[in-house]
N, C-alpha and C positions, 0 to 999 in steps of 0.2 A: 544822627549817629550818636552812639554811646561810647564813652571812653573809660579806660581804667588804667591804673598804674601797672607797669610791667613788674610783677613780683613785688619785692620790697623796695624797688627803685622809685625815684621820683619821675620817671619817664612815663608820659601819658600816651597811650596808644588806643586805636579804635578796637572795639570788641570783635571786629572781623578783620582778619589779616589777609591781604591779597597775596596769594602764592603765584609765582611766575614760572613754574616748572614747564608749562606748555609753550612759553614764548620762544619762538625760533625753532620749535619742534613741531607742534601741531597748529600753532597760531603764528601767522606771519607778522612781521614788524609793524606795518601800519595798523593792523587790527590790535596788536598788543598796545601800541601807543594810545589808541582810542579807548581801550579798556582801562588803562591807567588814568587817563583824563577823566573818564566817567567815575572811577573810584574816588578821585579827589573831589569831584563835584558832589558825591554822595557822602563826603566826610571821612572816607577811609584814608588814614595817614600812615598805615603800617604795611610795608611791602617786604616780602621775603623772597630771597633767591639763594643761589649757591654758585660757586665757581665752576662746578662740573656741569651745570645745567646747559642744555644744548646737545649734550650727549655725543658719544663717539668722536668722530673727527670734528664735531662742532662744539666741543666743550668750551665754555666761556662765551658762547654766542648770546645766551640770555642776559648776562651782565652787560654785554655790548649794547643790546637793545635798550636796557634801562639807561645806560650811559647816554645814548643818543637822545632818549626822551628827556633826560635831565638837561642836556645841552640846549634844548629849545628854550630854556629859561622860564619866565613867567612864575617864578617861585616854586617850580616843580621839586627841586631838590630840597629847598628850605622847608617845605610843607610835608616832607616824607621822612618817616622814621625808617631808615634803610637797614635791613638785616641781610647778611650774606653768610656763607659758610666756607670752612676750610677742612680738608682731610683727604678727599678723593684724589687719586692720581691725575695730574694734568699732563703727564708725559710718561715715557718709559724709562727715563734716566733715574738713577737713585736720587732720593731726597726731593722728588717732585710730588710727594703725597704724605699723608699722615701729619703728625703734630710735633715734629722736631723743630727746634728753634730756627733752623735754617729754612725749612719749608714754610713755617709761619711767616717769616720775614718776606720771603720771595712771593708766596701766594698772596699775602696781603697787598703788597705793592702792585702785583699784577691785577688784582681785583679793583684796586683804586683806579688804575689806568683804564681798565675796561669800562668801569662805571662812571668815569669822568668826574670824579669827586675827590676831595682830599681827606675825607674821613668816613668811617663806617659807624653807624649808630649802635648796631648790635652785631658783633662778630661771633659766630657760633662754631663750635667744634661739631662737625657733621657726624662723627662717630668717636667712640672712645679709642684711644691709642694705648694699648697695653704695653708697648715696647718703649715708651718714652716716659720718664719720671715727671711727676707733677711739678717738681722744682724747676725743671727746664721749661715746661709749658708756661707756668706762671711768670717766670722771669722774662720769657719772650713777650707775654702779654703786657707785663709792666712797662717794657720798653715801648710797645705800640701805643699804650695809653699815654705814656709820658711824652711821646712824639705828637700826640693829638690825632693819631690815625684811627684810633678805636675809642669809643666812649663806654660801651658796656660789653660784657662777655656772656655768652649763652652756650648751651650744649644741645645735642640732638642725639636721640637713640641711646641714652645712657641708662644703665640699670640704677636702682636706688642706691646701692653701695658705691657706685661710681660717683654719684652726686655727693655722698658723704665724704668720700676720699678727696674729691676735688675741693670741697669747701673747707675741710680740715687743713689741707695744704695751703690754701689761700689765707686762712686765718693766721697761720704761723708766720706769714709774710706781711701781715696787716694789710692784705689786699682784699678788695670787695668780693672777688670771686664771681661765681655765676649768678645771674639774675633771672635766667629762664631755662626751661627744658622743653625741647620740641620732641613729642612722642606720638607714636601711632595710638590713637584713642578714638573710639566711637562706640556705638551701642553693640556692635558685633565683636569688637576687639577691646576688652576691658582688663587685660592682664596687668596693665600699669597700676591698677587700683591696689594691687598687693603691696608693692613697695615703692614704686616711682612716685606716685602721687603723695603718699605720706611723707616721703623724704622731701619732695618739693615744697609741701606746705610747711614742714619743720624749718627748712632753710630759707623760706621766703622767696621761692622761685615761681615765676609765672609759667604755667603750662600752656604750650601752643600745640594743640592737637593737629597732626597731619592726617590726611585721608579721612576727614570727618564723615564721609558718606561711604566709606569702605569700597572705593572704586566704583561707586554708583549703585551698589546693592541696596543702599538705604535711600535712594533717590527716586523711588517709584518704579523700579525696574520691571516688576511684573505687569503693571498697567501699560508701560511703554512697550513691553513685549507683546501684549495682547493687541495693542493698537498698531503694531508693526513699525514702531519708531526706533526700537533698539533690539538687537539680538546679540547676546553675549556668546563668546567662543572661548575655547581652551580652558585655562585655569579659572577665569571669571565664571564661565558656565558651570564648572564643577562646584565652585563655591555657592553658586545660586541653588544648584540642586541639593547641596548639603544643608542649606539653611532655608529652603523654600517654604516649609510649613511656618517657621517663625516670621519670615518676611511677609507671607500672606496675612498673618495675624496683625503684623505691624502696619501694613498698608491699610487694612480694614480699620484699625484703631485711629490712624491719622485721618481717615475719612470721617470717622465719628467725631473727631475733634474739629473738623472743618478746615484742616490744613493739608498742605502738600507733604508727602513723606520726608522729602529732603529738608523742609523747613523745620519739621519736628526733630529730626536728627541733630541739626545745628542748634536748635533751641535747647535740646537736652544737654548738650555740651556747655552751653552758656549758663545753665543752671548748676553746673558742678563747681564747688567752691574753689578748687585749685586752678581752674581754667581762666586764662586771661583772654585769649582770642583763638578760635579755630582758624585754620589756614584753608582758605578756599582756593581752588585752582581753575578759574573759569577759562574756557577756550573761546567764549564769545561774550559780547556785552550783555546778551540776554541772560546768560547763566549768572553773570555778576548781579544783575537786577533781581533775579529770583532768590539768590542767597541772602539778600538783605532783608527779605520778609521775616526771616527767623528772629530778628531783633524785636519784633512785635508779638512773638508767640509766647504766651504765658502758660506754663505748665504747673498745675496745682499738685499738692501732695498725692492725690488720688491718681492723677495722670502719670506722675513719676513712678508711683508704685506699680502701675500697670505696665509701664515700659520695663521696669526691673523684672516683672513676671515673664514678659516675652523674651527679654534678653538678660538673663541672670548675670549679675556682676560679682564682685569680690569684696569681702571685708579686708581691712589692712592685715597684713601678715603680722604675727602668727595666728591671730584669732580665726582667720579664714579656714585654717586647716587643723589647728592644734586644740582648740577649745570648742 
């Protein structure tokens, strides 16, 4: 396993982050525990979750599954850099969501209880809260850090100017502020290259791409379709039809390189300078095993240029559209 500092922090995390969104939803608890044990065996020390995972009436279930796994001991908690999130509503009553000081306090304590731990390594804002001032948010986080309940703070789904706004407010308080940003980023979804990635690099934030295979579209979907192993429906099928020609070219190029399409997609992200660790969300141990192959895929300048040709990206704003 390869490791990197998370942004400008001194925290060392694996270059692959284990996403747990499927645990308790499509992956049962015993299988989830086996996947996490396998992740540790392979050197993955970075796990990502959220208080709302489990979804619907089962919100919080994913954190409970992680907590039960930590409770087995054997150094499971000590060897894990644990990231969770706050923002999504956990109930219908006022102040059960978003980033008010009250919700941050209550949501953090509830996550700690479900996770059966006394601290969170990386506590992330799941979305920007336009109704709560940064002075309030940072004051709440200063209290959490002072209590030893949180070590580092990150964001998710922020625009570039939100990152600037957050860091400016933190600097005024002599507070470290954000160390990471979790964004939708992959070969098919490159909008963050306009402003989010330049802002992250400027402020020293590690970028954690979610949906690195764009819901499976970059994971060899056409070959699986031909082999009868996978058939997309609804919106996923619409997206496949929209991008079919590019995906065909992409899968052919991955074959030329001698790699699986999903491995190339993850490897491409690992070659991007702002990226610390793509977040993979395996439903099975086999999917975890296959994702790790990307760590050994080397893409030279010619290969990177070919991928840019198939999936055009963006220059940083304003050069992308002004000059």
